[in-house]
N, C-alpha and C positions, 0 to 999 in steps of 0.2 A: 468586557460584559459581551457575552457569549446569545442573548437573547434577544431583536432587533423590536423591538416594540416601533408600533403607529396606530395611534389611537388608542384601541380595549382589544388590535390584533398583536401578533405575538411569532415572528420568526427565529429559527435557528439560526446562524450565521456563520460560515467556519471560518476561522482569524487566517487572512491573506487572500482566501479563497481556496485555499490549500482541499483536495483532496483526500480521499482516509487513503488510499492504497502508498498515494505521494509519502506518506505521514510517515512508514517504517523508516526507508528509506533517510528520513533528515532527522529520525532521532538517533539509530544506531550506523548507518552508514551501508547498512545491509536487506537486503529485497529478500523478505521471507512467505511462505504458505501464508501466515496470518494479509500480508499484505495485498494479496489476491484472494485468502477470503470477503476481504472486507469492499475490496471491490466489489468482488459480485456481490451481495448483498448491498453495494451503491446502489449496482444497474437495477437488482429485482427496486429498488426505492425512489428510481427515474422509471421507472417502468419498463425497463427494455427487458425485463427477467423476471418471471413469477417463480419463487417460491415453496412448493408444496410438500405434506407427506407423504407418501409413496406406497407400496405393499412393503411387507414383510420390514418394516420399520426405519427404508428406507428412505431418502427425500429425491424430490425429482425435481430437476431444474427446466420449466418451460418458455420457448421462445414466448415472447409480449408483442417486444415493437422491434422491426432491424432499427441497426445500428446507423450511425448518419453521426453530420459534422459535425457535431457537438460533444461524440468524444474523443478522449485523447489516446493515440497509439496506441500504450497498453495498454487504455480499457477493450477498445476494438480487438488486440492479441488475448483478451482474457474472453472474450464475447465468443472471439472463433475457435477460440480452443473446446472451450464448454462445446457449441453448437454446430462445428463448422459453419461453413463461406455464408452469410449473412443474404447473399440471394435469394438462397433456400426458400420455397414458401413463407417466404417473408410476409406477404401480407396475407397468408392463414393466419401469419403469429399477432398478425396485428388486430387483426379482427377476431380473434378466436376467446369461447369464453374460457378464462384460464383455472375454475376451479374444475371445467368440463374435459378440458384437455389434458389434465391432469390426469382424472378417473379416470378415463380413456385408452384405449390399448396401450396404459401403463407399463408393460411390459416391451412396447416394442419403439422401436428408436424414433419409425415413423420418418426420413428424411431427416435427422437432427432436429424435430420442434419439441422436440425433448431429450435429457437425458436422464439417468440414473446418476445420482452421485456417487453411489461404490461402482460404480462401471471408469468414474475420474481417472482413478489410478493411474487405467491402461491406454485411457483415449486422449486423457487430456493431458496423462505429466510430461508425455514427449516434449508439448508447448513450453517449458517453465523454464529452460536458457534463453526462450527469442521476446518471452514477456519481459523474465530480468532485464536483458540487456534494454527495451523498451523505456523500460520503468526508469534505467539509471538514467537515459539518453534525457528521459522526459525532466527528471530533476535538477539537471546539468543546464538542460535551456534554460527552466525559469528561472536562473541563479540561487538558489538552493545552498548548492555544492557547486565548488569552482572544478570539480577532476571527475567520474567513476570513483566509486569507494574503493574498489574492487582492482582498480589501474597496481602493475606490478611494482612501478618506477614512478616518484613524480618526477623533476627537474631535482628538485635537494634529494630526493634518494640517490641519482644518480651520480648527483656531484660526488657525493658520500661513498659510491660503490667506486670511484672514478682516486680520489682523496687514499682509498682503501688497497686498489692495485698500485699506485706511484711511492704508498708507504709499503710494499713489498719491496718493490724494485730500488728504491733506497734501503732498505734495510738490507737488504744484499750488497749492494755496493758498500754500503758504511763497513760492512762484516769482514768485504774484499781488501779494503781499504784502511780502515783503521778499527777502531776501540770502543765508537757507541754506536753499535748496533741498534741499541736499544731503542734512541734514539727515532732509530726506523721506524719499533716495535709502535713505539707510541702513536707514531701516524695511522699507522693501519688500525689502530684499533681508533683513535678518533675519529677513521672515514668509515671504520663496519658502524660504531656509533649514530653515523649522523645515516646512514641508509637504514638502520631499524628505528631510530627516532622518526626519521620521513614518514614511516609505513604505518606508525601510529599517529600522525598527524590528522587532526580534524582535519578533511575535506570541504564545512562548512563555508559560506561566504559568510561576510556582516549578514546582510540580506538573513542568509538562510541562519544564520546563529538567535536573529529577532526573531523568526518563527518557531524555535525548537521554544524561547523562553511563551508565546505567545501559547503551543501545545499543554506550558505546564497550565495556565490561566484556566485552558479548553478544559483537563484535566479536574481543575478543580470545578469546573460547570457539571461535569460530568455526577462528582463526586456531591454537590450542592444543592441539585434542585430542585424545587419543590414540586408537581408533578400535582397537586390542588391548587396548585398558586395560579395554574393556566387555565387563560379560559377554554370552555368544553371545544368550542370549535375549531379552535387550536393543539390542544391535546397530539390528536395522532400525527399532522406531521409534526410536531417538536421530538416528537417520541422517533420517530421515524427517519425522518432526514440526522437526526444528534447518532443512532443506532449504529452504522456502521465503524462510526470514528469511535466509538465504544468498542465495537472490538477491537482496533485494530492496536489500542491501547488499554488494552487487557480487564476492563469495565463492564462486558457484557452483565454480569450478573450482579452488581452494580448500578447499571442501565435501566435493569428490566424493572428491579424488585422497585420504585418507587410506585409504578405504573402497574402493576401485579395486581390490586384492589381498584383498580379502579374500571365501571363501565367500558369498554372500545366505541360501545351503539348511541355517547349518550347524545350527538349530535348530529343520530343519522345519519351519520356514512358509512362505508363498509370497516371494515377492522383494518386494520394494522396490516 
């Protein structure tokens, strides 16, 4: 159950405290752009960034609060890739009314207090390898993966490669002095098969596999939640906190649909 009920209040709780950006790497072993996108949305939900529609059907990412010690290293890398160093204009970012900030001088970079999404291809793309490295290191440190999924050779892979090389040498010797050189070729094939197999073995630990099972439950939650059954005062928080997880799991449209016909101002708070 992803909704935690305390009295008449409801909160969303992620399985094992996993963050949206970590999920994609645990599921498929790769850091993809969608993992970064989900992290950006999550940083907005947590009030580090503000996302606003800008001119020309573009979007603006606006600094809302500076990064702090609560952010993981990969989250800090994403934040810095979008807006540059955290020290620039941090006090302004913390106090600014984001709606006004998005509208004022929208075409300018204003010390990287805001950036157009359309410009990120040039400004943020070079940072993606560093973000990828930090995210791989993060999920390995958390114990969900035993190694970086993109590492070229595992221990088993090295053993297989060694067996294949030894098989080649054995084949040469057997061909020179015997008539059973095919035995050497069999060793080569076994070594190559071991090397290839090692490259496709899942890098997940037992802890990671358990989390993967809980992510199936999380996907079911995104499919089945009854928005009308949520207390009015909790709808916005549940919707917002769950949204980055819907993004990374490819369920954004399905998650938006149950909330589309609800009045977001019913609890008297600003709209998400």
